C-alpha positions in Angstrom: 58.8 113.8 88.9 59.5 110.1 88.7 56.7 107.8 89.9 57.1 104.2 91.0 53.8 102.3 90.8 53.3 99.2 92.9 50.7 96.9 91.6 49.5 94.3 94.1 48.6 91.0 92.5 46.6 88.1 93.7 48.4 86.1 96.4 50.0 89.2 97.8 52.8 89.5 95.2 53.8 92.9 94.0 55.2 94.3 90.7 57.0 97.6 90.5 56.4 99.7 87.4 58.8 102.5 86.8 57.1 105.4 85.0 59.4 108.2 83.8 57.7 111.5 83.6 59.1 115.0 83.2 61.8 115.0 85.9 62.2 118.1 88.1 64.6 117.1 90.9 63.2 119.8 93.1 59.9 118.0 93.2 61.4 114.7 94.3 60.3 111.1 93.6 56.8 109.7 94.2 55.9 106.1 95.1 52.4 105.4 93.9 50.5 102.4 95.3 47.4 100.7 93.8 45.6 99.4 96.9 42.6 97.7 95.5 39.3 98.0 97.3 40.6 99.4 100.6 38.2 102.0 101.9 40.1 103.5 104.9 43.7 104.7 105.2 44.7 102.8 108.3 43.5 99.5 106.9 45.1 100.3 103.6 48.5 101.0 105.2 48.4 97.9 107.3 47.5 95.9 104.2 50.4 97.4 102.2 52.9 96.9 105.1 52.0 93.2 105.1 52.5 92.9 101.3 55.9 94.7 101.5 57.0 92.4 104.3 55.9 89.2 102.5 57.8 90.4 99.4 60.9 91.2 101.6 60.9 94.9 100.7 63.1 96.1 103.6 63.6 99.7 102.6 60.0 100.8 103.4 58.1 99.9 106.6 55.0 101.2 108.3 54.6 102.5 111.8 51.7 104.3 113.3 53.6 107.6 113.1 54.4 107.2 109.4 56.4 105.3 106.8 60.1 104.7 107.6 62.1 104.9 104.4 65.7 103.9 104.0 66.4 106.4 101.2 69.8 105.1 100.1 68.5 101.5 99.9 65.4 102.7 98.0 67.7 104.5 95.5 69.9 101.4 95.0 66.8 99.3 94.3 65.9 101.2 91.1 68.3 101.7 88.2 66.5 104.8 87.1 67.4 106.5 90.5 71.2 105.8 90.4 72.0 109.4 89.3 69.9 111.0 92.1 72.7 111.4 94.6 70.5 113.5 96.9 68.6 110.4 97.9 70.2 109.4 101.2 69.5 109.1 104.8 66.5 107.9 106.8 63.1 109.5 106.6 59.7 109.1 108.2 57.0 110.2 105.7 53.2 110.4 105.5 51.1 108.7 102.8 48.6 110.6 100.8 45.5 108.3 100.6 42.6 108.5 98.1 39.6 106.2 97.9 37.0 106.5 95.1 34.0 104.6 93.8 33.6 103.9 90.1 30.7 102.7 88.1 32.2 99.9 85.9 29.9 98.1 83.5 26.9 98.7 85.8 28.7 97.7 89.0 30.1 100.1 91.6 33.7 99.3 92.6 36.0 100.7 95.2 39.5 101.8 94.2 42.2 103.0 96.6 45.5 104.7 96.0 48.4 105.8 98.2 51.3 108.0 97.4 54.5 108.8 99.3 56.6 111.6 98.0 60.3 112.0 98.7 61.5 115.6 98.3 65.0 117.0 98.5 63.7 119.4 101.2 62.7 116.3 103.3 66.1 114.7 102.9 67.9 118.0 103.8 65.6 118.6 106.9 66.4 115.1 108.2 70.1 115.2 107.6 72.3 114.9 110.8 72.9 118.4 112.3 74.9 117.7 115.5 78.4 119.0 116.0 80.8 116.4 117.5 83.3 117.9 120.0 86.5 115.9 120.1 88.9 116.5 123.0 91.0 115.1 125.8 89.2 114.6 129.1 91.6 117.1 130.8 90.3 119.8 128.4 86.6 119.1 129.2 86.0 122.3 131.2 87.0 124.4 128.2 85.0 122.2 125.8 81.9 122.5 128.0 82.0 126.3 127.5 82.0 125.8 123.8 79.1 123.3 124.2 77.1 125.8 126.1 77.8 128.6 123.6 76.9 126.5 120.6 73.6 125.5 122.3 72.8 129.1 123.0 72.9 130.1 119.4 70.8 127.2 118.2 73.3 124.4 117.3 73.2 120.8 118.7 76.7 120.0 120.0 77.6 116.4 120.8 79.6 115.8 124.0 80.2 112.3 125.2 79.1 112.9 128.8 75.8 114.2 127.7 75.1 112.1 124.6 76.1 108.6 125.7 73.9 106.7 128.2 75.6 104.7 131.0 76.5 101.2 129.9 76.9 102.1 126.2 80.1 100.7 124.7 82.4 103.6 124.0 83.4 102.9 120.4 79.8 102.2 119.5 78.6 105.4 121.2 81.3 107.4 119.4 80.4 105.9 116.0 76.7 106.8 116.6 77.7 110.3 117.5 79.5 110.8 114.2 76.6 109.3 112.3 74.3 112.0 113.9 76.7 114.8 113.2 77.4 117.2 110.3 80.8 118.3 111.7 83.6 117.3 114.0 85.5 119.9 115.9 88.9 118.8 117.2 90.3 120.8 120.1 94.1 120.3 119.8 95.9 121.4 122.9 99.2 120.4 124.6 97.1 117.6 126.1 96.0 116.2 122.8 97.6 113.0 121.5 96.7 111.1 118.3 96.3 107.8 120.0 93.6 105.5 121.5 90.1 106.8 121.1 91.2 110.1 119.8 92.8 108.3 116.8 89.5 106.4 116.4 87.6 109.7 116.4 89.8 111.1 113.6 89.2 107.9 111.6 85.4 108.2 112.1 85.4 111.9 111.1 87.3 111.2 107.9 84.9 108.3 107.0 81.9 110.6 107.6 83.5 113.4 105.4 83.9 110.9 102.6 80.3 109.7 102.9 78.6 113.0 103.4 80.8 115.2 101.3 80.0 118.9 101.7 77.5 118.0 104.4 80.2 117.2 106.8 83.1 119.4 107.9 86.3 118.7 109.9 87.3 121.7 112.0 90.6 121.7 113.8 91.4 124.3 116.4 94.9 124.6 117.8 95.5 126.2 121.2 98.9 127.3 122.4 99.8 126.5 126.0 100.7 129.0 128.8 104.2 129.3 127.4 102.8 130.1 123.9 104.0 126.8 122.6 101.8 125.5 119.8 101.1 121.8 119.9 101.5 119.5 116.8 98.5 118.8 114.7 97.9 115.0 114.3 99.1 113.7 111.0 95.6 112.6 109.8 94.3 116.1 110.4 97.0 117.8 108.4 95.1 117.2 105.2 92.5 119.7 106.5 92.8 123.4 107.2 93.3 124.2 110.9 93.3 127.4 112.8 95.5 128.5 115.6 93.4 130.4 118.2 94.6 132.8 120.9 91.2 133.3 122.5 88.2 131.1 122.9 86.0 133.7 121.3 88.2 133.5 118.1 87.8 129.7 118.2 84.0 130.0 118.5 83.9 132.3 115.5 85.9 129.8 113.5 83.5 127.0 114.4 80.4 128.9 113.3 82.1 130.0 110.1 83.2 126.5 109.2 80.0 124.6 109.9 77.8 123.5 107.0 74.8 125.0 108.8 73.6 128.6 109.1 72.3 130.4 112.2 68.7 131.3 111.8 67.8 135.0 111.7 67.8 137.0 114.9 64.4 137.9 116.2 62.7 139.0 119.5 62.5 136.3 122.2 
């Protein structure tokens, strides 16, 4: 595990010491803080938050519910972490606090330490897990059925009418939806056209796939019309595998199979 020791100097300045220990990526990375004579955790955390703010450390901030860590910015701040590609996302973590008293040359002194550990399991647990459902408005009745079915088996589908509050700018709401998602499902019917906001959604999906890698999937489902005519797949989606579906049940199975998530084990209600 790699430790990063923050020593707080007189005047509220800080110096980071990078200590390289035996590195087991599964254990994560620990930030170890020397907090001086603080005796209680709340006061120690308020004190540290003030020091970080004065030193313009923006990737770590304190709130009553825990420490907010911008993991990617944290990784970029230390050369020794550049190869740890798993460090990404936003986390809220708890600090382990320890206060002790030492007898130093006949005088009893208070010493306090805090530690925040970032583990791969924490990053994975907080990674976006929603499923963006891209469609034309005329196909919304069908897409609502998929939304309901995905919810029933434990997934978190993203549908514009449910996820965006009134007054939110459409493009901003769509972009936030993609940031929160681990997959985009494109429902290509005879009504689908690669233009306007649909083209924007494809661009956003490709950008997320480039950023998140295997943690983001683009799923394209093609539905023939009543005359069995198969619509054209938009050019930007042709680089990805698509499936032509006859029945909605077949399409649902394709979604579940393609998602980078697994359905939890079946158990009694």
